RODONU-831562 format. One line per 5 residues: their letters; for each residue x, y, z of C-alpha. Coordinates in steps of 0.25 Angstrom, whole numbers, plus 5000, padded with zeros to 4 digits. Each point is the difference from the previous one (the first is absolute). Last residue first. Layout:
a> X/Y/Z | ...
REM end
This chain:
emhia> 5008/4798/5054 | 4987/5002/4993 | 4994/4988/5008 | 4991/5008/5009 | 4996/5009/4988
qgint> 4998/4989/4990 | 4990/4993/5009 | 4992/5012/5005 | 4998/5006/4986 | 4999/5015/5003
rgasi> 4987/5006/4995 | 4998/5009/5012 | 5014/5005/4998 | 4997/5004/4985 | 4988/5008/5005
gpfvg> 5009/5007/5010 | 5010/5003/4990 | 4990/5007/4991 | 4994/5008/5011 | 5013/5004/5007
aavaa> 5003/5012/4991 | 4986/5006/5002 | 5002/4998/5015 | 5014/5008/4999 | 4994/5011/4992
vsall> 4988/5001/5009 | 5008/5002/5012 | 5010/5009/4994 | 4989/5009/4994 | 4992/5000/5013
laqif> 5012/5005/5008 | 5003/5011/4989 | 4986/5004/5000 | 5000/5001/5016 | 5013/5008/4998
iwptv> 4994/5010/4990 | 4987/5001/5008 | 5008/5005/5012 | 5003/5013/4992 | 5014/5006/4998
vmeyt> 5002/5014/4994 | 5015/5003/4998 | 5001/5015/4998 | 5006/5006/4987 | 5014/5004/4995
wgfsr> 5005/5003/4986 | 5013/4999/4993 | 4997/4989/4990 | 5010/4988/5003 | 5006/5005/5013
fnvvh> 4987/5005/5006 | 4992/4988/4995 | 5011/4990/5005 | 5002/5006/5014 | 4987/5005/5007
vliwa> 4989/4993/4992 | 5007/4987/4995 | 5008/4998/5013 | 4987/5002/5008 | 4992/4991/4992
lwagl> 5012/4989/5001 | 4999/5002/5015 | 4985/4998/5000 | 5001/4988/4991 | 5011/4994/5009
plaml> 4992/5002/5013 | 4987/4994/4993 | 5007/4989/4992 | 5003/4991/5012 | 4985/5000/5004
gsvvg> 4997/4996/4985 | 5010/4989/5000 | 4994/4994/5013 | 4986/5001/4995 | 5003/4994/4986
cvlce> 5008/4989/5007 | 4989/4997/5009 | 4990/5000/4989 | 5009/4990/4992 | 5001/4991/5012
wlllr> 4985/5001/5002 | 4998/4996/4985 | 5009/4988/5001 | 4993/4995/5012 | 4986/5003/4993
fvqqr> 5004/4991/4988 | 5005/4989/5009 | 4987/5000/5008 | 4992/5001/4987 | 5008/4987/4995
eagca> 4996/4993/5013 | 5011/4996/5010 | 4999/4986/5004 | 5014/4996/5004 | 5003/4996/4986
rligm> 4996/5014/4995 | 5009/5006/5010 | 5012/4991/4996 | 4998/5003/4986 | 5000/5015/5003
ertre> 5013/4998/5007 | 5006/4992/4989 | 4996/5011/4990 | 5006/5011/5009 | 5012/5003/4990
lllam> 4990/5001/4988 | 4991/5009/5008 | 5011/5009/5004 | 5003/5001/4985 | 4986/5004/4996
fsnli> 4999/5010/5011 | 5014/5006/4995 | 4995/5001/4986 | 4987/5007/5004 | 5009/5010/5008
gtlav> 5009/5002/4989 | 4989/5003/4990 | 4994/5009/5010 | 5014/5007/5001 | 5001/5002/4985
latli> 4985/5004/4999 | 5003/5010/5011 | 5012/5006/4992 | 4991/5001/4988 | 4989/5008/5007
qlast> 5010/5009/5006 | 5006/5003/4986 | 4986/5003/4995 | 4998/5010/5012 | 5013/5007/4998
ilftr> 4997/5001/4985 | 4986/5006/5004 | 5007/5010/5010 | 5003/5010/4990 | 4987/4999/4993
dfval> 4993/5003/5013 | 5009/5012/5001 | 4995/5005/4987 | 4985/4997/5003 | 5002/5007/5013
ishki> 5003/5013/4993 | 4988/4998/4990 | 4991/4997/5012 | 5004/5013/5008 | 4998/5009/4987
svgsv> 4986/4993/4998 | 4996/5003/5015 | 5005/5015/4999 | 4990/5002/4988 | 5004/5004/4987
vrvms> 5001/5013/4992 | 5010/5001/4988 | 5002/5013/4993 | 5004/5001/4985 | 4992/5012/4996
tepif> 4994/5000/4986 | 4987/4995/5006 | 4999/5012/5009 | 5000/4997/5015 | 4989/5006/5008
anigd> 4991/4988/4998 | 5011/4991/5004 | 5000/5006/5014 | 4985/4998/5001 | 5001/4985/4996
ivpav> 5011/4998/5010 | 4992/5007/5011 | 4988/4991/4997 | 5008/4988/5001 | 5007/5003/5013
pvgpd> 4988/5001/5010 | 5000/5011/5010 | 4998/4993/5014 | 5011/5008/5007 | 5005/5012/4991
lfvql> 5009/4996/4989 | 5015/5000/4999 | 5006/5003/4986 | 5015/4996/4998 | 5004/5008/4988
atvdd> 5011/4998/4989 | 5009/5008/4991 | 5001/5014/5006 | 5010/5009/4994 | 5012/5008/5006
hgwfd> 5011/4992/4993 | 5013/5006/4998 | 5009/4990/5006 | 5009/5007/5010 | 4992/5013/5003
tmver> 4986/4995/4997 | 5001/4986/5007 | 5007/5007/5012 | 4989/5010/5001 | 4989/4990/4999
svvir> 5007/4992/5012 | 5007/4987/4997 | 4996/4985/5001 | 5009/4990/4994 | 4997/4986/4995
gggmf> 5008/4987/4997 | 5008/4996/4988 | 4991/4989/4995 | 4991/4994/5011 | 4987/5006/5006
fdrfi> 4998/4995/5014 | 5002/5012/5008 | 5003/5002/5014 | 5006/5014/5004 | 5014/5005/5003
gaikf> 5001/5013/5006 | 5005/5015/5000 | 5012/4997/4990 | 5009/5012/4997 | 5002/5003/4986
svpgq> 5013/5000/4992 | 4999/5006/4986 | 5006/4995/4987 | 4997/5009/4988 | 4991/5012/5000
qtelv> 4989/4992/4992 | 5001/4990/5011 | 5008/4987/5002 | 4998/4996/5015 | 5011/4999/5011
vrast> 4995/4993/5013 | 5002/5005/5014 | 4999/4994/5014 | 5005/5009/5011 | 4989/4996/5010
tpvin> 5003/4985/4997 | 4994/4990/4992 | 5011/4994/4992 | 4997/5002/4985 | 5006/4989/4991
nqraf> 4994/5006/4987 | 4993/4987/4997 | 4995/4998/5014 | 4995/5015/5002 | 4993/4999/4986
iesvy> 4993/4987/5004 | 4996/5006/5014 | 4994/5012/4994 | 5006/5014/5001 | 4994/5012/5006
iwgqd> 5007/5014/4997 | 5006/5012/5007 | 4998/5014/4994 | 4994/5008/5011 | 4986/4996/4996
llqpl> 5004/4986/5003 | 5005/5003/5013 | 4987/5007/5004 | 4992/4988/4995 | 5009/4990/5009
raeea> 4998/5008/5013 | 4988/4992/5004 | 5008/4987/4998 | 5010/5004/5010 | 5014/5001/4993
atwtw> 5009/4993/4991 | 4990/4989/4997 | 5001/4985/4998 | 4991/4989/4996 | 4988/5010/4997
rkksl> 4987/4995/4996 | 4994/5011/4992 | 4986/5005/5001 | 4996/5007/4987 | 4993/5014/5001
drvys> 5011/5008/4994 | 4995/5013/4995 | 5007/5006/4988 | 5009/4988/5000 | 5013/4997/4993
fihve> 5004/4986/4995 | 5013/4995/4994 | 5001/4986/4993 | 5013/4995/4998 | 5006/4993/4987
gstqs> 5014/4995/5001 | 5003/4997/5014 | 5015/5003/5002 | 5002/5010/4988 | 4986/5006/5003
firhi> 4991/5006/4989 | 4987/5007/5004 | 4986/4996/4997 | 4988/5009/5004 | 4988/4999/5009
nyasi> 4991/5012/5003 | 4991/5002/5012 | 4986/5004/5004 | 4994/4995/5013 | 4985/5003/5000
davgp> 4990/5003/5010 | 4985/4997/5005 | 4994/4998/4986 | 4985/4998/5001 | 4997/5011/4990
fnrit> 5012/5004/4991 | 5008/5012/5005 | 5013/4993/5000 | 4996/4993/4987 | 4998/5013/4993
evlvp> 5013/5006/5006 | 5008/4988/4994 | 4993/5001/4986 | 5003/5015/5000 | 5015/4997/5003
dlfrq> 5000/4991/4987 | 5007/4987/5004 | 5014/4996/4996 | 5007/4988/4993 | 5004/5004/4986
tedas> 5006/4987/4993 | 4993/4990/5009 | 4986/5006/4997 | 4990/4994/5010 | 5002/5011/5010
svhvd> 4995/4996/5014 | 4987/5001/5008 | 4999/4990/5012 | 4987/4998/5008 | 4998/4995/5014
ggihg> 5014/5005/5005 | 5012/4993/5005 | 5013/4996/4993 | 5009/5001/5012 | 4990/4996/5010
dvwde> 4990/4990/4994 | 5011/4995/4990 | 5010/4998/5012 | 4989/4993/5009 | 4997/4991/4988
isirf> 5014/4997/4997 | 5003/4997/5015 | 4989/4990/5000 | 5005/4994/4987 | 5014/4999/5006
sqtmi> 4995/4994/5013 | 4992/4990/4992 | 5012/4996/4991 | 5010/4999/5011 | 4990/4992/5009
dvgiy> 4997/4991/4989 | 5015/4998/4996 | 5004/4997/5014 | 4989/4990/5003 | 5001/4993/4987
vstvv> 5015/4999/5002 | 4998/4995/5014 | 4990/4989/4994 | 5011/4995/4990 | 5010/5000/5011
altai> 4991/4992/5010 | 4997/4990/4989 | 5014/4997/4997 | 5003/5000/5015 | 4989/4990/5002
lvstr> 5005/4991/4990 | 5014/5000/5004 | 4996/4997/5015 | 4991/4989/4995 | 5011/4991/4995
slsrv> 5010/5001/5011 | 4989/5001/5010 | 4994/4987/4997 | 4997/4996/5014 | 4996/5014/5003
inkma> 4990/5000/4989 | 4995/4986/5004 | 4997/5005/5014 | 4991/5011/4995 | 4992/4990/4992
mrvig> 4999/4990/5011 | 4994/5011/5009 | 4990/5004/4990 | 4997/4985/4997 | 4997/4996/5014
rvfps> 5000/5010/5011 | 4999/5015/5003 | 4992/5002/5013 | 5010/4999/5012 | 5012/5000/4992
tvflv> 4997/5014/4994 | 5011/5008/5007 | 5011/4990/5000 | 4997/4996/4985 | 5000/5015/4996
grifg> 5013/5002/5007 | 5006/4988/4993 | 4995/5005/4987 | 5005/5014/5002 | 5014/4996/5005
lifvp> 5003/4990/4990 | 4995/5008/4988 | 5008/5012/5005 | 5012/4992/5002 | 4999/4994/4986
alfgy> 4997/5013/4993 | 5012/5008/5005 | 5008/4996/4988 | 4989/5005/4991 | 5001/5013/5007
glfal> 5014/5001/4996 | 4997/4997/4985 | 4989/5010/5000 | 5009/5011/5006 | 5011/4997/4990
fvgif> 4990/5002/4989 | 4996/5013/5006 | 5014/5005/5002 | 5003/4997/4985 | 4988/5008/4997
dseps> 5005/5012/5008 | 5014/4999/4994 | 4994/5001/4986 | 4992/5012/5004 | 5013/5007/5004
gpfgf> 4999/5014/5007 | 5005/4996/5014 | 5009/4987/5000 | 5001/4997/5015 | 4985/5000/5003
ivgla> 4996/4989/4990 | 5013/4992/5000 | 5001/5001/5015 | 4986/4996/5002 | 5002/4988/4991
igivl> 5013/4996/5008 | 4992/5000/5013 | 4989/4991/4993 | 5012/4991/4996 | 5005/4999/5014
lgglt> 4986/4998/5006 | 4998/4988/4990 | 5014/4995/5003 | 4997/5000/5015 | 4987/4992/4998
laplr> 5006/4991/4990 | 5012/4997/5010 | 4990/4998/5011 | 4992/4990/4992 | 5012/4992/4995
qnlts> 4998/4988/5009 | 4985/5000/4998 | 5002/5001/4985 | 5010/4988/5001 | 4990/4992/5008
esasr> 4989/5003/4990 | 5009/4995/4989 | 5003/4987/5007 | 4986/4996/5003 | 4999/4994/4986
qmlti> 5011/4990/5002 | 5006/4994/4987 | 5009/5012/4998 | 5005/4999/5014 | 5006/4986/4997
pqiha> 5006/5005/4987 | 5007/5012/5008 | 4995/5014/4996 | 5009/5008/4991 | 4995/4998/4986
atvap> 4985/5002/5002 | 5002/5012/5009 | 5009/5006/4989 | 4990/4998/4990 | 4989/5006/5009
ffaal> 5010/5012/5002 | 5003/5002/4985 | 4986/4999/4994 | 4995/5014/5003 | 5014/5006/4995
asslm> 5000/4992/4988 | 4985/5004/4997 | 5003/5014/5002 | 5012/4999/4991 | 4993/4993/4988
gallg> 4987/5009/5001 | 5008/5013/5001 | 5010/4995/4989 | 4989/4997/4990 | 4993/5013/5003
kvlts> 5013/5008/4999 | 5004/4993/4987 | 4986/5004/4994 | 5002/5014/5004 | 5014/5001/4995
tviev> 4995/4995/4986 | 4992/5013/4999 | 4985/5001/4999 | 4996/5015/4997 | 4985/5003/4999
qsvtl> 5000/5014/4995 | 4990/5011/5005 | 5004/5014/4993 | 4995/5013/5005 | 5004/4997/5014
vfymd> 4996/5012/5008 | 5008/5002/5013 | 4998/4996/5015 | 4986/4996/5005 | 4991/4999/4989
svtsc> 5010/4996/4989 | 5007/4990/5010 | 4987/4994/5004 | 4995/4998/4985 | 5014/4994/4997
vasvv> 4999/4991/5011 | 4986/4995/4996 | 5003/4998/4985 | 5013/4993/5004 | 4993/4991/5009
ghgll> 4991/4994/4990 | 5012/4997/4990 | 5008/4995/5012 | 4990/4989/5003 | 5002/4993/4987
vgllv> 5016/5002/5002 | 4998/4995/5015 | 4993/4987/4995 | 5011/4997/4991 | 5010/5003/5010
glvsg> 4992/4992/5011 | 4999/4988/4991 | 5015/5000/4998 | 5003/5002/5015 | 4990/4988/5003
alayi> 5007/4991/4991 | 5013/5004/5005 | 4996/4998/5014 | 4995/4986/4997 | 5013/4996/4995
mveim> 5007/5008/5012 | 4992/4992/5010 | 5005/4987/4995 | 5014/5005/4999 | 5000/5005/5014
vawfi> 4995/4987/5006 | 5009/4991/4992 | 5012/5010/5003 | 4998/4998/5015 | 4998/4985/5000
qsrta> 5013/4998/4992 | 5008/5010/5009 | 4995/4992/5012 | 5005/4987/4994 | 4992/4989/4996
glarl> 5005/4987/5006 | 4988/4990/5002 | 4998/5007/5014 | 4999/5013/4993 | 4990/4995/4990
ignrk> 4992/4993/5011 | 4999/5014/5008 | 4996/5007/4988 | 4989/4990/4997 | 4996/5001/5015
rqrav> 5000/5016/5000 | 4992/5000/4986 | 4988/5008/5006 | 5009/5009/5008 | 5008/5004/4987
sfsvt> 4988/5002/4992 | 4994/5008/5012 | 5012/5009/5000 | 5001/5001/4985 | 4985/5005/5000
nyilf> 5001/5009/5012 | 5013/5007/4995 | 4994/5001/4986 | 4988/5007/5005 | 5008/5009/5010
igmfl> 5009/5004/4988 | 4987/5003/4992 | 4996/5010/5011 | 5013/5007/4998 | 4997/5000/4985
almsf> 4987/5007/5002 | 5007/5010/5009 | 5010/5003/4989 | 4988/5005/4992 | 4996/5009/5011
atlst> 5015/5005/5001 | 5000/5003/4985 | 4988/5008/5001 | 5005/5008/5011 | 5013/5003/4992
efsas> 4991/5005/4988 | 4994/5010/5010 | 5013/5004/5005 | 5006/5003/4986 | 4987/5008/4995
lsrvv> 5007/5014/5002 | 5014/4995/4996 | 4996/5001/4985 | 4997/5015/5001 | 5014/5003/5007
snqrs> 5007/4990/4990 | 4994/5008/4988 | 5005/5013/5006 | 5014/4994/5002 | 5000/4995/4985
tevll> 4995/5013/4995 | 5010/5009/5007 | 4994/5013/5004 | 5002/5014/4996 | 4991/5010/5007
tgrpl> 4990/5011/4998 | 4993/5009/5010 | 5011/5011/4999 | 5005/5002/4986 | 5010/4990/4994
iqriq> 5013/5007/4994 | 5010/4995/5010 | 4994/4986/5001 | 5002/4998/4985 | 5015/5004/5000
daqsa> 5002/4990/5012 | 4993/4989/4993 | 5008/5002/4987 | 5013/5000/5009 | 4996/4986/5006
dtlml> 5002/4993/4987 | 4992/4994/4988 | 4986/5005/5002 | 4988/4995/4992 | 4989/5009/5005
dirsi> 4984/5000/5000 | 4993/5013/5004 | 4988/5000/5008 | 4985/5002/5001 | 4999/5011/4990
kegmg> 4994/5014/5001 | 4997/5010/4989 | 4985/4999/5000 | 4997/4988/5009 | 4985/4999/4995
lieqa> 5001/4984/5000 | 4996/4998/4986 | 5007/5012/4995 | 5013/4997/5007 | 4999/4986/4995
lsida> 4998/5005/4985 | 5012/5009/5002 | 5008/4988/5005 | 4997/4992/4988 | 4992/4988/5005
livgd> 5004/4986/5005 | 4990/4990/5007 | 5008/4991/5010 | 4997/4987/5008 | 5000/4991/4988
lmkns> 5013/5006/4996 | 5008/4992/5011 | 4995/4987/4993 | 5007/5003/4987 | 5014/4998/5007
atdlt> 5001/4985/4999 | 4994/5000/4986 | 5010/5009/4995 | 4996/5008/4987 | 4998/5012/5010
dvfga> 4985/5003/4996 | 4991/5012/4999 | 4986/5000/4994 | 4995/5012/4992 | 4993/5013/5000
irtek> 4989/4995/5009 | 4990/5012/5003 | 4996/5008/5012 | 4989/5002/5009 | 5001/5006/5014
rrdgf> 4991/4997/5011 | 5000/5005/5014 | 4993/4991/5011 | 5014/4996/5005 | 5009/5003/4989
lltlt> 4994/4991/4989 | 5006/4999/4986 | 4990/4996/4989 | 5007/4995/4988 | 4995/5002/4986
dgpkl> 5005/4991/4988 | 5008/5006/4989 | 5011/4989/5000 | 4994/4987/5003 | 4995/4993/5013
gyqeg> 4995/4985/5002 | 5002/5000/5015 | 5011/4990/5001 | 5007/5004/4987 | 5000/5014/5003
hgksv> 5004/4997/5015 | 5012/4992/4995 | 5004/5011/4990 | 5002/5009/5011 | 4992/5013/4999
lvgna> 5004/5013/4993 | 4992/5013/5002 | 4995/5010/4990 | 5003/5013/4993 | 5005/4993/4987
qtllg> 5011/5009/4996 | 5009/5002/5013 | 4998/4986/5005 | 5002/4993/4986 | 5012/5008/4996
alnpn> 5007/4999/5013 | 4999/4985/5002 | 5006/4998/4986 | 5003/4985/5001 | 4988/4997/4991
vvgkr> 4994/4986/4998 | 4989/4998/4990 | 4993/4987/5001 | 4987/5006/5005 | 5001/5015/5001
aqvvl> 5007/5010/5008 | 5010/4990/5006 | 5010/5005/5009 | 5014/4997/5004 | 5007/5002/5013
rrfht> 5014/5002/5005 | 4998/5007/5014 | 5010/5009/5007 | 5009/5007/4990 | 4990/5001/4989
esfpd> 4990/5006/5009 | 5005/5015/4998 | 4993/5002/4986 | 4988/4992/5005 | 4998/5010/5011
vgmlt> 4991/4991/5010 | 4987/5000/5007 | 4997/4987/5007 | 4986/4996/5004 | 5002/4989/5010
lvgag> 4990/4989/5001 | 4990/4995/5010 | 4990/4990/4994 | 4987/5005/4994 | 4999/4988/4991
lekvr> 5008/5007/4989 | 4988/5007/4993 | 4997/5008/5013 | 5014/5004/5002 | 5004/5003/5015
vhtei> 5011/5010/5002 | 5013/5002/5009 | 5009/5012/4997 | 5013/5002/4994 | 5005/5012/4992
vpasr> 5015/4999/4995 | 5011/5009/4995 | 5012/4994/4994 | 5015/5001/5003 | 5012/4993/4993
aiglg> 5004/5013/4992 | 5006/5006/5013 | 5005/5014/4994 | 5000/5007/5013 | 4992/5012/4995
trirt> 4993/4994/4988 | 4995/4987/5005 | 5001/5003/5015 | 4994/5014/4999 | 4989/4995/4990
fisqd> 4996/4989/5010 | 4999/5010/5011 | 4991/5008/4991 | 4989/4989/5001 | 4997/5004/5014
iefrs> 4999/4989/5011 | 4990/4991/5005 | 4999/4989/5010 | 4997/5010/5011 | 5014/5000/5006
gkiqh> 5005/5000/4986 | 5008/4989/4993 | 5013/4999/4991 | 5003/4986/4997 | 5013/4992/5000
tarst> 5006/4987/4993 | 4989/5000/4989 | 5001/4987/4992 | 4985/4997/5001 | 4993/5008/5010
laats> 4986/4999/4997 | 5000/4988/4991 | 5009/4992/5010 | 4991/5005/5012 | 4988/4991/4998
lefsr> 5008/4989/4994 | 5010/5000/5012 | 4988/5001/5010 | 4993/4988/4993 | 5013/4992/5001
nvstk> 5001/5003/5015 | 4985/4997/5002 | 5002/4987/4991 | 5012/4995/5009 | 4992/5003/5013
avdia> 4988/4993/4994 | 5008/4988/4995 | 5007/4999/5014 | 4986/5000/5006 | 4995/4989/4991
vvcsv> 5013/4992/5002 | 5000/5000/5015 | 4985/4997/5001 | 5002/4989/4990 | 5011/4994/5009
glaig> 4991/4999/5012 | 4989/4994/4992 | 5008/4990/4993 | 5007/4995/5013 | 4986/4998/5006
lvmlv> 4995/4993/4988 | 5012/4991/5000 | 4998/4996/5015 | 4985/4998/4998 | 5002/4992/4987
lrfph> 5010/4991/5009 | 4990/4998/5011 | 4989/4996/4990 | 5010/4991/4993 | 5003/4991/5012
klsgf> 5006/4987/4994 | 5010/5009/4992 | 5008/5003/5012 | 5005/4985/5000 | 5004/5002/4985
fflki> 5009/5011/5004 | 5006/4994/5013 | 5003/4987/4993 | 5005/5007/4988 | 5009/5009/5008
lrlsm> 5005/4988/5008 | 5003/4992/4987 | 5008/5011/4995 | 5008/5001/5013 | 5003/4986/5000
m> 5005/5001/4986
REM end
């Protein structure tokens, strides 16, 4: 009974300060919403990937693929008739945009309807209301394509309507033969990313002749796989479908881990907020708690009364955070899916997936973080002697006694953080755990830093700093147990701003440098036909001799298949004028072109990381070629910011011998100094026949389009950074409000001694400003360290690339101003309230 009365007493006592409670609940809600929104995004990306691949791979256990993503159709005949494997099906697969379906990316899938019965159970609708399970009859007779029933309803389509297929600038018209359905609502979504066609029609549309993309197989035992491998020609290989899907899916895992870490950072700020609120609540009710202890309340009863009070509000904040997170999640899913499609693999289906585990995770995150934050203040309230609880100075005395232990503890936690980061190489999760531990350890060092800094400033400025400014600095030291947590919170938030800002600016500068060097040129000319990518040799020579053209860099780029990286892009230059940034070379840079001509290759950082290449002079990698697996020596590893499976540069001879490509697919055109770009582009376009699909753009537009992709990548990070700052600023405002409530009697005495409202207001603003400056100064080394970790450790382990860390003084000045302005802004309302203190009530409040 006593415990229930205590809980009611604590609960209703806290309701007397609704503004602080709203801030605490809002802080918890914002932190939880970030966790839920990112988890919704991750779950949705995973589900979108499953839906995007389910229609393509279906029940296939294995696939036969070629090193150039194409194989002879005769291989299928040999497997079906020669080996007698009935569960086999030829497939053509390519990405396409359809004008009538919103121009989104879809997969054109050519299938043999007679072989598909083992892999996909589909029914078709050739006309309204008539369902026909005979896929083969419709595809072979109607000479058209099938779209999903959902797309048909969404865009108001009917059988016989024309569809315009877009392959880059190439257009191909076809008609709708019918609509495809699975008779299963849960599975229908996967068909929204696919257009089905008879395999012969797909070959005609794509100009593939007797080639196909792959062969799907359903194998029952290892002996069948061995039989197939024995008859496969060179340049083709048998892969497990599940393993290959896992390779592709893993490409974006590090990016998603980074998003999770940033969402947890917002929750981490929420823990500081709750700790502040509960600590001030306990401090404000010291005398009440002391009286309750003196009247017989046990330590356990006080502890649980504090904890239950907090958990009630934590539950409210967690529920609100889950609801807000679900709303935010819908927007985040679109941004994350767009980034994954731009950087890693194409998602033809975007599905918002909200599962129960995400909601439970959000609730548990809010409740557990609140319990963790409230635990130590509750223990403090329960274990101090009654007479001590009635004395305000006791908490400061306790902090002074514990200052050496806190300092040593902070250094120990920072040491553990460094051990976690550098002791577990290759794990992005351990990197972020280490960063959180470093934040915690740095927070433990806040009291000794504040004490040393302010005492030093007071000593140095004693001859000329007097009055309110000096009083404000002394008040911060006098309330160190309260102000240290506030300053530590603001320091961590500011350090995150510094770290992320340095990282993004450094990355953008490196991207610009990479684009200017690796993808240089004033004008870019490339094939706009994604089915037959090559430039007419006559056009190449015409551009080479065009007035104002100083030089051209001609090259081809093609896709090859890799079991470890999925899709890899391979280049060969007729003349390489690009400027690569090498992270490792097997010889002097001047000798690299000679090694390339001797059959060595260059690989990108991302490819090297995904293939576990150790940079030594004996480094090699096995690539799938038309002649089968071939081991190549690696001459160098170059910096490259394209994701996916990475990039490889080979000589023209190697490209022709091993992959059969001797064409030119693109040109980098370098102009004479002073020659304007626009007239050259117009002149080149005048030489290009209207029927040719050649794209001519300026180097500046290429640069802007690439930068736009990476800007979208960091858009989510920036949004999470803003949410984290909002959580922290909410906590700072709450802390100032609570500190004001605790000092109500002090404010009353100042007013009774003749202090004017404006003087009290200025006093509190000076205290806020000093807190902001101290937190900003604390944040500078932590932010620089965080930036170094993000640039040189997290980015490399997460994405596989490296770049230089670029630091400008303006970033630190900006951060110092941000912390100071935020602290002063948070103190305006409490300062106004302090100036309006009722002198009589304040003095008699106890």
